[in-house]
N, C-alpha and C positions, 0 to 999 in steps of 0.2 A: 504494500499500500505507499503510497507517496502520500509526501507534504500535504502535494496541493488538493489532497483530494480528501484530506479533514475540514470540516467544518468551522468557518473562521468565527472568531469569540465578535461577538459585538460590542463596538466601545462603547465604556460606559460615561455617558453626554454629561457635562458640567460637575465635573469629580474632579476635586481642588483637595489642595495639601492643608488648605485653613478649613475643612470642616471637621467636624467630629470622627471619631473612630465610629458613632452608630450611624449619623449621615452619613459615610461612607458604605456601611452596612445594609443600611434601606436601600441606598442608589445600585449598590450591587447585586444585591439578592433578586431585587425587580427587574433588572434586565437581566438577570441569568435564569427566573424564571418565565422571563416572555421569551427564551430565546426553545426553553423544552418545549414548550405549547406549540410554538412556530413549526417546529421539526416531525410534530404528530403527526400531520395527514402522509397519508399512506404509505405507513411504518409496516403497515402489516403484507406489504406488497413484496413479493417473495419475490419481485421478478427483479426489481431496483434496492440491493440488499444499501446501497450506502446510507436509503434514509432510517433504515437501524443503526448502523454507524454513527450519523449526525447527531440525533436524538441520544446516542446512548452517551456522545461526548457533551452533551449538552446536561444530562446530569450528572455524570464528573463534574463540571464546572460549577453546578447550583450548589453539589454534595459542598465543591472544596471550600466555595462561598459560606454557605452555613456553617461548617466546622469553625472557619477563620472567625469566621463573627459570634459565635456560638454566646458566648459573655454577654453580647447584648440583646439578648430573646430571653423571654420567660421558660425558666428552663420544659415544664410540663408541652406546652404548645410547640419550641420547637424539637424537641423529642420525637416528639409527631410527624411533625411537618417531613424530618432530617428520617424516619424510617421509612416515610410514604416515598421519598425519592428512593433509596437503597434499595426498596421495594422492587420500583418499577426499574432501576437501572439492575438490579439482577436480572429481572425479564427480559431485557432489550438482551443483555451479554448470553443468556440462555440460546437467543433467537440466534443471535450474531455468532454464538460460537459455529452452531448449523451452518450460516451463510458462508464462513470463511472456509470451512471443510469442504463442502460440498464446491465452492469455487476452486481451491486449491487439486482438489482430486479431480476436476472436471478440467481442468487446464493441464495435469500431465497426463490423463486418459486421452488426450485430443493429441499426447507426442509419442505413444507408447503405437507399436505395430496392432494392427487393427484384430487379430486373432488374439490377442492380449486385452484386450477393452472391455470383454465379459467380464470376467473378473474384478475390475476394480467398477464394473455399473451396478455390480450388488453393495459394497460398501455405500456408493452415491444414494443408491434406491435407497436404503437404511437411513442415510444421514436424512434424507427428504422425507421420509416419516417423521423422523425426531427434529426436525424441523418445524414441517406444521405442528406435531403437538407442542414445541414451544411458542408457534405464532397465536394456540389456541390459549395457552397462558396466559400470555403477554395480551390478550386482546381486551379481557376487561380495563388492565391498568391504562390501557392508549384510550379507550372511548371519552367521547365528550366529556359525561358527568363525571367521570371522576377525574378528569384531567383539569375539570371546573373546580369540584371539589379541593383538588391539589392546588389549584390558583390560588383559593379562596383561603385557607389556612397560611400560603405563604404571604398572601394580602395582607393578611391580621397580624403575621410575623413581624412585616414592615411598617404598618404602621401601628406595632405595639415601639417599637424603638422610635419611633417620630411623635408619637405621644409626650414621651419623657423630655422631659425640660434640659437644655443645656447646660 
């Protein structure tokens, strides 16, 4: 995978060194949460495996931001939001692992002599079944209602930081 295929992080506008740690937390987590939902469309399409990759990268960025700014957030709400982000990342990871294995074996299969391809086709078929299973597990996590609930809990975290006087 080339570096150019990695989803670029959205810049954080209006972030300055003069802001408080809490305000930086609110701005950064807000943008990273937006990135996450922006990458949800088409993520279950097994024909375009980069969508899963991009959303998975977005979950890692959001998780990192949440962990860096953990002291800014109410502990219980923070723990619940972080758990949901981790659960989503795990689901995306399960699907992504199958995607990468299928792509790798398929590319290898195209390079071997035709009589040997049948032997490689069997593990590919098995991985496709695993990919479908991983997709079924992932589907409820990327449904609009679930992502809206996650966004709402992240918005509440962000607002809790903004309500605290500087």
